[in-house]
N, C-alpha and C positions, 0 to 999 in steps of 0.2 A: 753730216761729221759725225764720223767713228769715236769712239772712246780715245781710242789713241791717237787721232788726229787732234783730239781737242787739248791731247795730256795727261788724263784721266785713265790711262791703261796704260803698262811700260811696254806691253807688246814683247814679253819675253816667252810666249806660246804663240808659237807660227804655227797656223790654219796649214800654210802650204807642208808644214814638216809632219804635220798631225796625215796629211794626205798621201804621208810618205812612209806614213809608220814609225814614225817618231816618237820617243816616248816623251811626254811635255811633264814638266817640273817647274816650279816658280818660286821661289818666297812670297809672305804675303803682300801685295803691292800697294795695302793700305788704304786701300777704299774699303767703305765701311757702307752696313745699310741703310744709314740717313742719307750718307753720302750719295748710291745707288739712287735715290728719290729724288734727288735734288739733279742727278741729272738726267733722268725721266722726264720731270718737270721742261727742264730749263731747255733739252733739245741738243741736237749738232747743227745750230744755224747758223753757217761762219758769220753771217753780219752780227749775230750779238755775242761773239765770244767777247769782246771787251765793255761788255754791260752787265749787271749786276742779275741777281734773282728778279727781284722784284719786277726789274725794268724788263726785264726777257720774258715774263710770266705775260706782262700785260702785253709785251708786241704780240706773243702770239695769240693772244684771245682778239688783238681786233684785227690780226691776219685772218682768222677765223670768220669775223663777222663781217669784212669787206666779200672775202669768198662768199657769204651764202648771201649776203645784199647784191654782189653785183657779177662774180667770177664763174657761178655757179649757170647762172641765165645768158649768159653770154657764149658757153661752149653747150648747152644744152638744146633739147629740138622744141620744147615750147616755154612756156612762162611759167615762172617757180614761185613758188612760194616761201620768202626769206624762212620765216619763221618754222615751216616743216622740215628744210634741210638744216637748220642747226637743233630740231630734235631729233633727227635722223643724225647728226656727226653727235648726240651726246647717248642714241643709243649702242652705237658702232661703238662709243667711248667704254661703253658699259658691257661690250659683248667681244672687247677686244679679244685676239686670238683664239677665239674660237668657231665653232662650226655654224653658228647664228645663221639663220636661213634669212632668204628676202622677205619669207611672210612672216617670220618673228620680228625680224627687223619693222616693217610696216605695220605689224601690229603695237608693238613699241613705238614706233613714230607718231601715231596716233593719241597714244594714250586714253585719256575720261573720252575723246569726241571719238573713239572708236580705231579702228585702222584705215589708213590710206590703203589704196590702194595698190598693189602688188607692184604693178606696171608703174605706177609713180615713182616705189621707192626703188624699181631698176633703171629707173631713168635718172636718178639723185644718183647711184652709186655707177652709173657710167659716166656722169659728169665728172665725178669726184677722180674716179682713175683716168680719164683726161686730163684732170687737172694736177694729176699727180700726188693727191693726197692720200687714196688711198690707194695699195696694190696685192692683191691676194697671192696667199702660198698655197702653191700649187702641189697634188699630192704626188709621190711617190708608189709608182706600180711595180717592185719585183718579182720576181719569178718566188714560187713560195712552197715550202716542203708540205706545208698542210693547207686544209682546203678552205685555209681564211679566206676572203672575198674582201677587196682593198676598194675603202670609201673611196670617191669621185671630189667629195665635197671639197673647198677651198678652204682657209683658215681668212680671216678678214682681217685684215693688220691697216693701221695708220702708216706711211712711209716713217713715220715719226712720232715714238710716243707722247713727245709733247704737245701733239695736235690733241690726244685723248684726253689731255689734262686738263687742256685749254675747254674743251668740249666742255668738259665736268666745272669747268669753274675751280678746281682744287687747286693745291698747296703740296708743297712735301709735307709738310707737319700732317695734312690730311691724308695723306696717301698710306704715312706710318700709323695710322689710327685703324687703315682696312687692307691689311695683309692681303686677302684675298686679290682686293681688287692690284695693290701692288704688284704680287706676283705675276697678274696676267699683262700688267704692264712691261713689269720687266721683263718675261718672255719676249714682247714687243721689241725692247731695247735689242737685247742680243740678237735676234734677228734680223734688224736695222744691220747690223755691225756686221755680221756672219754674212749677209749678203755682199756688203761693198768687200770684205777682204775676199769671199769665194771666188769674184771678180776678177784678179788678182792670178789665182791659183788658176782661171779657166775654166770657173764649174759652177753649177746652181744651187739654189737653197731651194727645197722642198718636203713635205712634212709626211706622214705616213697614220692610216688607222684604218684597220678593219673590220668585218662587221661582227668579232668576238669582243671589240670596245678595245683592244690594243691600238696605243699611241708611240708617238715617236716625235717630237715636238722640232726635230731639225733634221733633213739628209740635206748634206750635202754631195754632188755628184758634180766628178769631174768631164770633161769629154772623153777622154779617154777609158772611163768606166769604172773608175776608184771613185771608193763611196764609204764617207764617213757619218755616224750617228751620234746624236746630239740631245740630254735630256737637259731642260733649264730650269733648275731649280733656284728660287732666293736665298733658302738657305741652307746653310752649307750639312744642317742636320737631315736633309731628305736626300743628301746623296747616296745612300744604300735604298732607297726608296725607287730612285735615279737609274741607279746602276741596276739594279733586278730588272727591272724595264726595259734595258737597253738587251741584257743577256738573254732574256726572253724572246723578244723581239730578233734578235740575231740568229736564234734557233730557228726562225722561222722561214727564215731566208734562205733562197736554194744556193750553196757559196757554187756548187758546180756550175750552176748559170751566169751567177750576180760576182762570184769574186767574195773572196774576205773579206771583210769591213779593215778599212786603213787603221780606224781611231773609232773605239768608243766610248764617250767624256759627258760628264755632269758636268756642266756648266756652272756655277753657283756665285753669291754676289760677294762674299766675302773670303777671307782665308786663304791657303796656301795654294799650292799644285802639288797632286801627287799622281803616280797610280795605285789603284789598289790592289790587291793581292787576286784580285779576280780578273785583273789585267784591265779595266776601267777609270779610264782618266778620271782624275776632279780637277776640275781648271775655274780656278776667281776669273767674273770678268774681267776685273782690272789689271790681269795679264794676258788678256788674248790680242792679237794683232794678225795681220795676216802673213 
């Protein structure tokens, strides 16, 4: 469930409206960074809505333990080592919303014992995909004005960021002590919600990275070709950085062939929604909806 579905977003800024070119504005929805950390840790599980935070954290940990012990073996092609699966999940959690390769995950999973085989890591990743625990965020390949080349690597994401928190046995308090990790998990939270909201607009969510190192966190593209680009920044003070990145990116896209973006927006963790003088919108995640 999204933040709008769990009652933690007002839904004042509609993704569908953004894709139609409407300017977004909203008052401060009241969601704080500490509140965002709690929503990341608790997740959007319908069966946990009536439970307290501690109960929710334990329930997701128990689910992952059962998954490592039984479920991966049930859908996998060979016998599995539950401890290795658990270490892979922790590696995926540490590498949320990044372009970590299978070789990187295999090395991280092996730890001091040396890397596990890449084919073993890939088999585990395939099993986790079949179980709908992870879902890659695929690249967007627009027509470009420049000679930049689009990279084809996906971003690796849990379907719900609470799974990453459970894999690390973390709490909201611990997340607030590691803002770098919290930022990646916040990105995963926003991608989760964008994917749900995009379905209502007959759209898909992708990401962009090219050989110059330019990245855009999320591209929402409709079936009829309209598109919007989003940077995801936990701190509202990083909106200017995100806006500059989006403007640089939009200049590279050949608008004669792909069309102009319906929206360029930075999705932040707190604050109010407005449109900057350069035309880039700033949207608090607590106001985002379908």
